[in-house]
C-alpha positions as a printed NumPy array, in Angstrom:
array([[129.068,  38.151, 166.26 ],
       [127.203,  39.652, 169.239],
       [128.887,  40.816, 172.383],
       [127.752,  39.988, 175.894],
       [125.565,  42.832, 177.214],
       [126.322,  44.777, 180.335],
       [124.905,  42.695, 183.197],
       [123.43 ,  45.805, 184.837],
       [121.604,  46.855, 181.662],
       [120.716,  43.808, 179.61 ],
       [120.223,  44.61 , 175.957],
       [116.766,  43.406, 174.879],
       [117.713,  43.391, 171.201],
       [120.882,  41.449, 171.951],
       [118.802,  38.806, 173.762],
       [116.366,  38.696, 170.852],
       [119.18 ,  38.366, 168.319],
       [120.801,  35.64 , 170.392],
       [117.46 ,  33.801, 170.588],
       [117.025,  34.025, 166.806],
       [120.59 ,  32.905, 166.078],
       [120.593,  30.002, 168.543],
       [121.656,  26.887, 166.618],
       [119.228,  24.801, 168.655],
       [116.329,  26.926, 167.417],
       [114.14 ,  24.984, 165.014],
       [113.718,  26.239, 161.488],
       [109.984,  26.013, 162.108],
       [110.203,  28.617, 164.897],
       [112.12 ,  30.99 , 162.64 ],
       [109.787,  30.395, 159.692],
       [106.79 ,  31.13 , 161.926],
       [108.304,  34.467, 162.949],
       [109.195,  35.352, 159.359],
       [105.674,  34.547, 158.128],
       [103.804,  36.15 , 161.   ],
       [101.683,  39.248, 160.733],
       [102.812,  41.63 , 163.503],
       [ 99.255,  42.972, 163.721],
       [ 98.44 ,  39.594, 165.309],
       [101.316,  39.198, 167.793],
       [100.268,  35.763, 169.122],
       [102.894,  34.034, 166.944],
       [105.664,  35.97 , 168.684],
       [104.358,  35.721, 172.229],
       [106.786,  33.005, 173.361],
       [109.718,  35.09 , 172.076],
       [108.324,  38.256, 173.626],
       [107.903,  36.483, 176.946],
       [111.492,  35.211, 176.736],
       [112.9  ,  38.635, 175.835],
       [110.648,  40.954, 177.848],
       [109.816,  38.639, 180.725],
       [106.694,  39.23 , 182.781],
       [106.144,  42.631, 181.151],
       [104.887,  40.813, 178.043],
       [102.044,  39.283, 180.035],
       [100.674,  42.682, 181.018],
       [101.206,  44.653, 177.81 ],
       [ 98.484,  46.196, 175.697],
       [ 97.746,  44.827, 172.228],
       [ 99.357,  47.879, 170.607],
       [102.51 ,  47.416, 172.695],
       [102.659,  43.731, 171.746],
       [102.195,  44.67 , 168.065],
       [105.135,  47.067, 168.314],
       [107.368,  44.371, 169.788],
       [106.027,  41.736, 167.377],
       [107.044,  44.012, 164.492],
       [110.571,  44.213, 165.891],
       [110.723,  40.425, 166.342],
       [109.351,  39.874, 162.83 ],
       [111.84 ,  42.271, 161.232],
       [114.831,  40.868, 163.101],
       [113.76 ,  37.36 , 162.111],
       [113.517,  38.486, 158.475],
       [116.964,  40.086, 158.765],
       [118.446,  36.848, 160.062],
       [118.873,  38.123, 163.623],
       [121.719,  40.38 , 162.544],
       [121.703,  42.998, 165.302],
       [124.813,  44.262, 167.009],
       [125.042,  47.373, 169.14 ],
       [128.371,  48.456, 167.605],
       [127.281,  47.813, 164.001],
       [126.483,  50.487, 161.439],
       [123.6  ,  52.788, 162.293],
       [120.265,  52.109, 160.66 ],
       [120.546,  55.124, 158.353],
       [123.917,  53.838, 157.11 ],
       [122.41 ,  50.434, 156.39 ],
       [119.565,  52.074, 154.471],
       [122.145,  53.69 , 152.199],
       [123.872,  50.316, 151.777],
       [120.609,  48.742, 150.568],
       [120.051,  51.686, 148.173],
       [117.063,  53.05 , 150.028],
       [115.966,  56.307, 148.391],
       [115.384,  59.653, 150.063],
       [111.645,  59.592, 149.333],
       [111.301,  56.203, 150.985],
       [113.375,  57.453, 153.906],
       [110.965,  60.38 , 154.324],
       [108.05 ,  57.943, 154.28 ],
       [109.751,  55.799, 156.912],
       [110.558,  58.752, 159.155],
       [107.052,  60.245, 158.935],
       [105.294,  56.919, 159.408],
       [102.921,  56.033, 162.175],
       [102.664,  52.477, 163.491],
       [100.274,  51.345, 160.73 ],
       [102.695,  52.404, 157.988],
       [105.697,  50.93 , 159.822],
       [103.862,  47.603, 160.032],
       [103.876,  47.569, 156.208],
       [107.202,  49.249, 155.414],
       [109.666,  47.799, 157.928],
       [109.347,  44.136, 156.898],
       [110.314,  45.164, 153.343],
       [113.34 ,  47.011, 154.695],
       [114.318,  43.963, 156.778],
       [114.118,  41.735, 153.688],
       [116.422,  44.111, 151.809],
       [118.893,  44.074, 154.697],
       [118.765,  40.282, 154.742],
       [119.298,  40.059, 150.972],
       [122.566,  41.971, 151.402],
       [123.509,  39.988, 154.557],
       [124.109,  43.226, 156.443],
       [124.418,  43.594, 160.172],
       [122.841,  46.668, 161.739],
       [122.293,  48.377, 165.03 ],
       [118.497,  48.117, 165.291],
       [118.183,  50.375, 168.346],
       [117.195,  53.564, 166.519],
       [114.469,  51.848, 164.509],
       [113.312,  50.042, 167.659],
       [113.002,  53.385, 169.49 ],
       [110.987,  54.692, 166.545],
       [108.649,  51.679, 166.472],
       [108.065,  51.792, 170.226],
       [107.292,  55.516, 170.282],
       [105.401,  56.512, 167.121],
       [101.675,  57.31 , 167.204],
       [ 99.158,  56.029, 168.039],
       [ 99.895,  56.751, 171.652],
       [ 99.446,  53.626, 173.76 ],
       [100.255,  55.28 , 177.056],
       [103.918,  54.297, 176.872],
       [104.903,  55.856, 173.555],
       [106.95 ,  59.036, 173.648],
       [107.037,  61.595, 170.863],
       [110.403,  62.98 , 172.013],
       [111.97 ,  59.526, 171.804],
       [110.444,  59.005, 168.349],
       [111.841,  62.364, 167.196],
       [115.284,  61.461, 168.589],
       [115.179,  58.171, 166.687],
       [114.145,  59.95 , 163.472],
       [117.019,  62.419, 163.796],
       [119.504,  59.618, 164.461],
       [118.379,  57.607, 161.42 ],
       [118.32 ,  60.713, 159.196],
       [121.769,  61.84 , 160.394],
       [123.273,  58.404, 159.706],
       [121.617,  58.365, 156.273],
       [122.859,  61.85 , 155.287],
       [126.421,  61.181, 156.471],
       [126.548,  57.827, 154.674],
       [125.013,  59.277, 151.482],
       [127.478,  62.156, 151.459],
       [130.407,  59.787, 151.975],
       [129.149,  57.529, 149.186],
       [128.742,  60.48 , 146.798],
       [132.207,  61.796, 147.668],
       [133.728,  58.365, 147.03 ],
       [131.954,  58.157, 143.66 ],
       [133.34 ,  61.551, 142.562]])
């Protein structure tokens, strides 16, 4: 399912997905991550330490919440991340995500994403879809409030990427229906 990452640039999401999909992982660990509230990232700290290494020990609460949201959503989605999979906008079309909800998602700050993204992840899981979670990860890590490491340019790039994938996929779906 997942490919080995480039050894020079390890893919954090690939490592997270691999951790979630590990057959030796207890169902209790996965249930804990699915039930967790990303606003309280303590439940995901062992995963964050495994995936991020020592950086997790020195991160701010807001930074840990951002990563906990990503862990929570990937756990809800069954760990289905693959770098070469469909873009996140394409997957949103596949789960029949509307344009108004897309606008809400793209304009969201961290507080709104903490509420909206778990619902999106559940929809992706219900359809058993695999996605490339990098664009949504870039959005989560870079939206306001600024925690000293967030970047508005990176958030805008992620928004454009998600919107572009969504528009292309919607147009293709409409053309196929005609």
